[in-house]
N, C-alpha and C positions, 0 to 999 in steps of 0.2 A: 537428528530428527528432521524430517521434511517440514518446510515452513507451513505447508497446508495442514499438516497434522497439528502443528503448534497453534495455528489459527483456529482449528476446530476446537481444541481444548479451551482456548481463551474464549471462544464464542459460547460455549456451553455455560460457562460462568457469567460472562457478560450479559447474555440473554436473560438470565434470571434476575440480574441486577437491573436490567432495563425494564423488565416487567414491573418490579417494585417501584422504580423511579417514575414510570408512567402512571402507575396507580396513585402515587402520592403527589406527583408535581405536574402531571400532564405530559402528553406526548412531545410537545415542543421543547420543554425544559429537559425531559429525559434524554432526548437526542442530542441536545447541546452538551449535556454532561458527558455522554458517551463520546461525542466528537472531540471535546477537549482532552478527556482522559486518554483516548487512543492516539491522538496527536502527540501528546506528551510522551507516551510510551515509545512512539516511533522516533521521536527526537532522541530519546535516550538510546534506542537501538542504533541509530545512525552514529552517535558518539562512540558506541562500543565498536562499531565496524571501523570508524576513523582511527581509533587507538591502535589498530593492527598495522597501521602504516607509519613509516618514518618520514612521511612527506604529506603535504596537503593532497587529499585524494583527488583523482582526475576522473574524467568520464570513462577512460579505459578501466580504471579500478571499479567503477560502479558497474560497468558491463561484466566484469570478471566475476562478480558476485551473483549474477542473474541465475545461475544454475541452482542456487539455494532455494529460490522462489518457484523454479520450474520443476523441481524434483517431483517424482511420481507423476510425471506428465500432467502437472497442474495448469500449466499455461502453454499456449501455442503462440510463439512470438515471431514476427517477421521484421527483420531489421531493414530500415530504409536508408539510413545514413549513419556512418561511424567515423567521426574525425576528432581532432584534438579539441574542437570547440562546440561540436554538436553530436548528439546521440538521439536518433529518431527510430522509433519502432512502433509497430502496432501489435496489440494482443488481440488474436482473432478467436481464441477459445480460452475461457476462464473457468476452471474447476472450482475456484473460490466462490464465484457467483452461484454456481449450481449448489454447492455445498451449503451456503447460507440459506438459500431458498428451501433446500431439503430439510434444513433444521428449523424452518419457520421463522427465520431471521432475515428474509429478503428486504424488510422494511428498513433495516439498519445495516445491511451488508456493505453498503458504500461507505458507512462510518467505520465499520470493522476492518475494512481492507483498503479500499481506494483512498480513503482519508489519510492513510499512512504514508503514501508515496511522497508527496511533497514535504510532509513533516520530516520524513527520514533524511531528506536532502539537507534540512536545517542543521541536523546533527552531524551528518557525514561530511559536508564541506561548505564552507562560507561562499565558495565560488560557483556552486552548481544550483541551477533552478530548473524547476519542471513546469511546463505548460501542458495541460491536458484539457480538452474541450468535451470529451465524451467517454463514457465507460459502458462495458457490457452489463455491469451491475445495475446500472440505471437505464437499461433498455437498448443501447446502441448495439450495432452489429460488431463493433471492435472498439478497443480503447486506444487512443492516440497519444502515446508518450513522446514528448519533445523536450529533451534536456539541452541546456545551453550552459556554457561557461559564462558567467557574468563578465561584462566589460571592465 
C-alpha cells in the first residue's frame, strides 16, 4: 500500500480523535498528545525498517526506502548531496500536505507527517540525525531535509 494511502487512513481516525481531544482538553494539549503519539509510532516504524538489515542502517539504506513515500507521485524530491556521511534533498511538491488540507486537517498536518521524519530516524539508526528548518506543510515553498551521520 502506498505510504500516502496509509497516512490518509490514519488521518481519518486521528482527525476524529483530535476533535474529541480538542473539545475536552483544548487545542494545545490535543496537539501535544497527537505529536507524542505520532512520534512514538514513527519510532516503532523506524525499528521495523531497521530489523530488515543485518547491519546498522546507513544513509544509503535510508535513501533506498524513499520510493515507499514517493509512490503514487506523492512527493517531488531533488537530491542535493548523497555521500556516506550526508544526505541532503529538498521536497518541492508534497501531496501529503495537500491531502491533509483537503481533509480539513491542515492544522495538524505537520504533526501527522512532518513530525514523523526525525522520530523515524530514532528507531531506524542510532547514527543518523535529521535537521530540517522548513516544510511545505507549514507554508514554505520546499522542505529542506539534511541527514547526517553522527560523529
